[in-house]
N, C-alpha and C positions, 0 to 999 in steps of 0.2 A: 639478441631477442630469442626466446626459445622457440624451437620449431613446433608446429602443430602436432597433435597425436598422430602416430602412424595409422591408426584406425581412421581418424578424420581425413587424412591425406589420401588414404586408399579409396575412400568413398566419394572423393571430390569429382571424379569424372564420370559418375554415374548420372542417369536421366533426371531430369527435374520433376518435381512432385506436383501434386494438384492442390496442395495446401501450402500456406505460408510457412517458412520462406521458400519461394519458388526456385531460386537460383542455388539452392544447397541440396546435396545429395539425400535422398529419402531412402537409400539402401540400408537395411538394418544389419550393422555389423558389430555393435557394441553390447556386451552383457551389462547388467545393471551396475556391477562393480566398476566397469570401464567408463560408464556414463558418469559415476559419481566422481571418478579420478579425473575426467575432463572438466567437471564443474567445480571441483575443490578449490583451484587456485583463486577463483573469484568468489566462491561462496563456501568458505571453510566449514560451515555448520551443516551443510546439506547431508542428508542421509537417505537411504533407500525408502524409508517410510515417506519422506516428503515426495519423492517421485511417484510412489504408488498413490499417494493422496492426490496429486495433480492430475494423474490419470483418472482416478475415480471421479473427479470433478469435470471430466470432458476436455481438459485443456491440451492433452497429448493422447496419442494412440500408438504406443509402441507396438511393434510386431511380435506376435506370440509364436514360438516354435511349436512343432508337433507335441513336444513334451510339456508345453505350457511355459516355458521360459521366456522372459521379455528380451527383446533385441531393440536397441535404439540406433537411430540414424543421426547423421549430423544435423539434419533438420530438426529432429526431436531435441537435441541439445540446444539448438538456437531458440526453440519455442520455450523450453524450460528456463533459459536465461532470461527471456523476455518476461515470463511470469514472475520469476524471483526478483528481477530489477524493479518491476511495477509495484510489488509488495514491499520491497526493502526501502526504495528511493521515494515512492510516490504514495504509499499507504493505501493503494487501491484494493477494494474487495474482490474476491475471484470473480463474481458475477460481472463486474464491470471489465475485467481483464478477459474473460471468456467472450464477451461482446466484441471486444476490440480485436481478438484473434479471429472471430468469425468475419468480421468486416474485412480484415486483411486476407483471409482466405478467398473471399469474394472479389479481391483485388481493390477494394475501397481503401483510400487513404485515411489513416486514423490521426486525428488531431491530437497532439500531445499537450494535454492541459498543463499549465505551469504550476503544478502543485508541488514540485520538487525543487522550486527555485524561490528565494524570497530576496527582498531588498533590504540592503544594510543602510546604515545612516548616511553613508557617502553615496548612495544611489547606485552602488555597483551590484550586479546580479551575482549571487553566490549560490553554491549548492548546499542543500541542507546537510547538516552533519549526519554521519551514519550512526552516531550514538543515540540510545533511547532517552538520555539525560543530558542537560546542558546547564551550565551556570548562568548566573544572573547577567553578567557582563556579555556573554555570548548571546543570551536571549535579547537583550537590549540591541545589540548590533544587528542581528539577524531580522528583528522586527522593525526596526527604525524608531523604537521607543528610547527615552532617556532613562537612565538609572532611577531617577526620581519617579518617573511615570510607572516604571515596573514596581516600585515600593508602594505606590498609591493603589495599583491594581491588585497587588497581594493583600494590602489592608482592607480592600473592599470584599476580599473573600472569593473572588472569581477564580484565581489560580493560587495553588499552594505549592511551595517547595517541599521536598522530601526532607528527612532528617539531616541529610548532608548538604542541604541548601540547594539542591539541584532540581530543575523543572523538567517535565516531560517534554519531549521535542514539539509536540503538538501545540504547546503554549505559544510557539512562534506565530501561528496563525491567529490564535486567540488575542494575542497582545497586538498584533498588526491590526486586526479588525476593530479593537477598542480605540487604538490611535486614529484609525479612519473616522470612527464615530465622534471622537472628540472634535473633529473639524465641523461637525454639524451642531456642536453645543451639547452632545450627550457624553458625560463623563462616566467614569468607572462606578462612582457611587450609585448611579442610576440603573446599574446592571446587575445588581446582587441577585435578583430573581432568576437570572439566567443560570447561575450555579445550582440553584435549587431544582430548576427544570431539568438540567442536564443530569443531575444526580438521580432524579426519578427515572429519566430515560435509561440511564446505566443500570438501574435496578431491574427494569424491564427486560433489557437485553441479557443480563445475567440470569434472570429467571427462565427466559427462552431457551438459553443454551445449557442450563444446568444439567439436564439429562445426558447431553453429549459429554460434558466435562466430567461426568461421573465415570466415563469409560477409562479403562487402564491402558489401552493401546495408544501409541504415539499418534496414529492416524486419527483417533478420536479427539485429541487435543488440537490438531490441525484443522479438523473439520469444525470444532466449536469455535476456534478463533476466527476462521473464515466466515462462519455464520454470524458471529457477532459483529463483525465489520459490516456485513450486508445489512443486518437489522438496524445498526447505527446509522448507515447511510440513508436508509428509507426513512427513519425517524428525523434526521436532519433536514431531509427534503420536505418531509410533511410539515415540519415546524416553519421552515421558510414559506411554504405555500399557505399555510394558515395565517401567517403574519401578513402576507399580501392580501388575503381575503378580508382580513380585519381592516387593513388600511383602505381597501376599496369600498367596503361597507360604510366606514366613517365618512368617505367623500361622496357616498351616494352613487357609486359606480355599479 
């Protein structure tokens, strides 16, 4: 097994910090290039612009030298890893991640929602694939649906494969939800309106972040992606709440 970075090892015996992680050195010893090198093995695509963006969003606070250069600690690297894992494996928006980090800074335990795990047809818990696109058979296995059910859902227009026959990884949860609804007698052909509604929501999100996406810097794209995820999360929650309000009204509650 590879030994830890000399910089990380040298920092290991320094005092604990006041923010999470508490048991890791907070002594700023790494340049941004060294920080990237420490992260590259796990996150090959990470770039300096990503670290600057995470800092701008308040998720990390690297030390600044008198000349303005950033210096990162082992604790900063751990926080960056946490942010990147939450984005990559759990698709969580930065606002949610920031709240989690603040809770951990206060010593509160953060409950890990099981969004990064799905159940296969065998009932075995498996990790979501790291790929953005998956095939029909993998979608069936990870969602618990049969290939026949996948075809029915595609025919209903709720999900659509790309030109290569691949589906966005988010379709795992979509199909899983439709399978659950079928147990209540609600099948895919009754859910076509959801596709139309989600398309309108996507238009709203795209309109809201269009000014940011017009920027030429990499940080502008990062910010627009994060803002899009935040808006989509709020719209999703709003839709769920309005549905519950409608159900309550119909029952006279």
